[in-house]
C-alpha positions as CSV (number, residue, x, y, z in Angstrom):
1,M,22.9,-91.7,-215.7
2,G,24.8,-95.1,-214.4
3,N,26.1,-94.1,-210.8
4,L,21.8,-93.3,-210.5
5,I,21.3,-96.8,-211.3
6,E,23.9,-98.3,-209.0
7,V,22.3,-96.0,-206.0
8,V,18.8,-97.3,-206.6
9,S,19.5,-101.0,-206.8
10,V,19.8,-101.5,-202.8
11,P,16.5,-99.7,-202.3
12,V,15.0,-101.7,-205.5
13,I,16.2,-105.3,-203.5
14,A,15.2,-103.8,-200.0
15,T,11.6,-103.2,-201.5
16,I,11.4,-106.1,-203.4
17,V,12.2,-108.4,-200.1
18,Y,9.9,-105.9,-198.1
19,W,7.0,-107.0,-200.4
20,A,8.0,-110.9,-201.0
21,I,8.3,-111.4,-197.0
22,N,5.0,-109.7,-196.4
23,L,3.2,-111.9,-199.3
24,I,5.0,-114.7,-197.6
25,K,3.8,-113.8,-194.0
26,Y,0.3,-113.4,-195.2
27,T,-0.1,-116.4,-197.0
28,V,1.0,-118.4,-193.9
29,N,-1.0,-116.9,-191.8
30,N,1.3,-115.0,-189.6
31,S,3.1,-117.5,-188.5
32,E,5.0,-117.5,-185.2
33,K,7.6,-120.0,-186.6
34,F,7.8,-117.8,-189.8
35,K,8.1,-114.8,-188.1
36,R,11.1,-115.8,-186.1
37,L,12.8,-116.6,-189.4
38,I,11.9,-113.8,-191.2
39,P,15.6,-111.7,-190.7
40,I,17.0,-115.0,-192.1
41,I,15.1,-115.4,-195.0
42,S,15.3,-112.1,-196.0
43,A,19.2,-111.7,-195.8
44,V,19.3,-114.6,-197.9
45,F,16.3,-113.7,-200.6
46,G,18.3,-110.2,-200.6
47,A,21.4,-112.0,-201.4
48,G,20.3,-114.3,-203.7
49,L,18.9,-111.0,-205.6
50,G,22.2,-109.5,-205.5
51,I,23.8,-112.5,-207.1
52,L,21.0,-112.4,-209.5
53,A,21.5,-108.6,-210.4
54,Y,25.3,-109.3,-210.3
55,Y,24.9,-112.3,-213.3
56,I,21.9,-110.7,-215.1
57,A,22.5,-106.8,-215.3
58,P,25.8,-106.4,-213.5
59,D,25.4,-102.4,-214.3
60,I,22.6,-102.3,-211.9
61,I,24.7,-102.9,-209.0
62,I,27.9,-101.4,-207.1
63,A,29.7,-104.4,-206.9
64,D,32.9,-105.6,-208.5
65,N,32.5,-109.3,-207.8
66,L,30.3,-112.1,-206.5
67,L,31.1,-111.6,-203.1
68,T,30.0,-108.2,-202.7
69,A,27.0,-108.5,-204.7
70,L,26.0,-111.3,-202.3
71,I,27.1,-108.9,-199.0
72,I,25.3,-106.1,-200.8
73,G,21.9,-108.1,-201.4
74,G,22.2,-109.4,-197.8
75,A,22.3,-105.9,-196.6
76,S,19.8,-104.8,-198.9
77,G,17.3,-107.8,-197.8
78,L,18.5,-107.1,-194.0
79,S,17.6,-103.3,-194.3
80,A,14.1,-104.8,-195.4
81,T,13.4,-105.9,-191.8
82,G,14.1,-102.9,-190.5
83,T,12.3,-100.8,-192.7
84,N,9.4,-103.4,-192.0
85,Q,10.2,-102.8,-188.0
86,I,10.3,-98.8,-188.7
87,I,7.1,-98.8,-189.9
88,K,5.5,-100.9,-187.2
89,Q,7.0,-99.3,-184.3
90,I,5.5,-95.5,-185.8
91,S,2.0,-97.5,-185.9
92,K,2.6,-98.7,-182.4
93,A,3.4,-95.0,-181.8
94,Q,0.3,-93.5,-183.5
95,E,-2.1,-96.3,-181.6
96,V,-0.5,-95.2,-178.4
97,A,-1.0,-91.1,-179.1
98,D,-4.5,-91.7,-180.0
99,E,-6.0,-93.8,-177.3
100,K,-4.0,-90.8,-174.9
101,D,-6.0,-88.3,-176.7
102,E,-8.9,-90.1,-176.5
103,I,-8.2,-90.5,-172.5
104,D,-7.7,-86.7,-172.4
105,S,-10.8,-86.0,-174.1
């Protein structure tokens, strides 16, 4: 059971960062300045969550030391940005396919 919890910690950090960034993005009304900083903010926030997990619940993160926890958290935060871009590109591709179907009809 312990190994399962360790494996789940990375997607949990990514999910928390993803939703926090989306909440902040809507709070600042999709500011272009904020959008340019999203990857940096995601990495820092994820690193913070990794460090927090290392100190509060060391059993849930695959880290033997603080530096590893920082790197795992930062990478998890950046994966939230990648996930956001995947969702955007899939949505964009679906819109293009729908427009093409309307034109062909």
